[in-house]
C-alpha positions, 0 to 999 in steps of 0.5 A: 963718896969720891973721897974714899979710895978704891983700895979702901973700899976693897979692904972694907969689903974684904973685912966684911965678907971675911967676918961673914964667910971666912973662918971666925970665932963665935962665942968661943967656938971656931966656925969654919969658913965657907970661903978661903981668904984667897977666894974672898980676896979674888971675889972682892977684886972682881967687884965693880966700884958701884957695888963696893960703894953700895956695900959701904953705904949700907953701913955708913951711908947715914953718916956721910955728907955729900 
């Protein structure tokens, strides 16, 4: 997992959280966000690297070769 930069992990975490907690469209309906983009960015900036890696591995872990 060392080959993924911390910035890359943070960008990934931001996109995932924004898709769940941010304003988004579902079936053509605008769903208001539970958190603003700024709040999501602040939250992600405070996440430790191990947590970012864990979030990434939940989706891509089976595809990784250590």
